[in-house]
N, C-alpha and C positions, 0 to 999 in steps of 0.2 A: 299468606305469606309464606308458608311453609314451602311452597313449590319453588322459592328461588335458589336456593343453593344447589336443588338437582338441577334447576335450567343453565347455572353457573360449570356445573359437573360436568354437564353434556357439552357445553359450547367448550368448556378447555379440551375433553377428548377430540371433538371435531377439530378443533386448533392444531392439536399434536398431530392428527391424522394429517392434516393438509401439508404440516411441515416434513413429517416422515416421507409423504408422497413423493419430495421435492430429491430424496436421496436416489443416486442412480443404482441400477443393479450391477452385478458384477461384470458382466459381457460387456455393456455399456460403458463401465468405468475403465475398464482396460483397452476399449477403443478410444475414449481421452488421453488415456495416459499415454499411446500410441503416438496420438496427435498433437498433445503437449512436447514432446519427444523431437518431431518433426520440427514445430516451432521454433524450440531451442536450437538448432542445427539451424535452421535460417536466421536465426537471430545471430548467430555466430559468425554466418558469412554477411551479414548486412541485408540481407535479400529480405527486407520488413514486409515487401508484401505478400510476399509468399508467407511470413513468419504470422501475422495478422490472418491469413486464413486458416492457416494450421489451428492456432488457436480457438478462433471461431470455430471450428470443427469439432474441437475437444469442449469447448462451452456447451453444443449443441446436445453432445450427449452425456455431459453432466454439468447442469446448473449451476451446482456449488462447489466447482474447481477453482479455489479460488486463486490459484496460483497461475491458472489459464487465463483469468480475467485479467491478473496484473501483467502477464506477459503480452494480452493486447494492448493493455495501456501503453508498453514498451514499446512494441512494433508502432502504433500509433503513433507516439512521440516522434520514432526514427522518421516517420513519414510525414511529421508537420501536421498530422490532422489531431489538432489538440483537443478540439471539442470532442472527438470521438474517445481520445485517450482521458477526457475528463470522465466519460460514461464508462469506461472500462474499469478505472481505478473506483468508481463510486459500487460498479456492481461487483467489484472485488469486495469491498466493505460490507457490502450487503450477502453475500455468499459468507462469509465468515460470522456475521452475525447470526444468520440462519443456522449454520452448524453450532453454534454456541449454544442458541436456544436449544438446537435438536439433542445437544449432549445431557441435557435435562432427563430425557424421556429415551434416547436410543443411543445410551453410552458406546455400545460394543461397536454399532454401524459407523458413529461420528469418529471413533477412535483408530477403527481401521481405515475410513478414509482420509483422516488427518495424517497415518501411517503413510500412508501412499504417497502424500506431498511432501511430508519429509524425504522419503527415500528420493524422491525426483530431485527436487533442492539440492540433497546431497549430491546427486549423479551431477548433476547442472554445476557444483562448485568442483567437483573433481576434474572436468574438463579445462584443457591450458588455455590460456587467452582471452579470460574473461578481464575485462577492463577493471581496473580498480574500484572506482564509484559503483558499480554493479555488483561487483564480488562483496561490498559493504552491505551495500543495501539487502542482497540475498542471504547473507551469514546474519543480519539481523534479523529477517525472518522468519530464518530455522530458528534461532533461537526464539523467539515469539511462540512458534509453532508448538517447539518441544516446553514451553512453559505452559501452553494452552493445554496439556494434557491433563493440568492438575488445575483448570479453571474453575472445575462444576461449582457454581453456589456464588460466584465473583462475577458483577458486573461486566458488560461487554465494553470493551475500549479498541476501537480500530489501530492495528500496530502502527508507528512511528512512523516506520520507511514507506508504508502505503499513503499515509498523510502527506508525506514529504514529497512523494510523486505527484499526488494530486495535486498539491499547492503550486509544484513546477509546472503541471499542466495549465492551470489558471492562470499564472504567470505569462506562460507563453501564450497564452490565448487573449492577452491583454486586460484580462481580470484581476489587478493587483489587490484587491480587497478580500478574493475567494483566496487567493494565493497566502496573502496576510493570515487570516484566520485558520486555514490549515497547518500551516509552518507553526503558528502558536500552539495549535491543538497537538501538533506532532513533540513540542517540546515536553507540554504537560505531561505525554505520555513516557518521555524519556527527557528530562532536563538536559543529560549530556549530549547531546544531540548536535556535535558541532556545525554539520553542515545545514541543520535548519537554523541553527543561531547566525550562520553567514549570511543565508539566503535573507533573512528578518533584517539584515545590517544593509543589506542592499535595497530593499524596500525604504527604510527608514530614510537611507541617504536620499535616493529618489524622492521622496515624499517632504525633504526638508526637517527631518526628525533627527539632526545629527548627533544630539547627545546621546540618546536611544540607539543610533547607528553604532556610535563608540563602545557602548555597551555591549551590543549583540557581538561586535567583532571580537572583544576581549574573551569573551565566553566560548565564540567558536575556537580560537586559539587554545584558550585553556583547556579545551578538551580534544585537543588534539588534532582540528581540522587546521589544513595548509592554506590558510588565507591566500589569494593572491594580491602580489605584491603593489600591484597598480591599482587595485581595489583600495589599500592602504592610504596610497598616496593621494588618489584621488579624494577620499574621505578628508585628509589632513587640507588640500586645498580648497575643499568645501568649508570646512571650517575655519580657516585664515579668511575666506572672502567673508563670512558671515559677520566674524569680529571685527572685520575692516568696514562694513558698513554703519 
């Protein structure tokens, strides 16, 4: 039985090598960054098809370029390709998960890759004309990435803003269960995520859970989210109608 620890050790080495093989070398990384920048320019001009192509080329150069996967998800949302957006957001989470695992064995390379992504996000945020919801999501993603610098030894958790985006893609694709699950997961990561509370309130109202909808709406407002006045009025009307029955 003494051979078992050796087998496990060899298996771990092989798994680590497979993970490390996914890291792009520097030339490919720079090509991916250039394509990502082009994708952001197209997104700013609302040329979603061109943006999707640019983000896809960035991913071909660097499979672990998580913000390129996220950008592809945004472009597909703009194109109303919701199933494709779901896949892109899931791929973004898996890229982050892989980088998190790699950080245990290849910290220098992962830190360098993360610094590239942080720099690119800051560059995007410096551009004028970014819509407020998009800016808030990017700012939260930036904070998450900066915190991940010190995440060695901590269990991986997908960022709240990516879970929010994934839930929105599910919702637009007609899957309310998938949307609800991911918005709840976003709140587990960040209990003060007002937009996720608001979105849950919408689902709860649509499915007749009016008390829960009111609770989530209050939490959304408490955490700084500007709830649509029409939504608040619709919820009150539903509550009145329910009591009258």
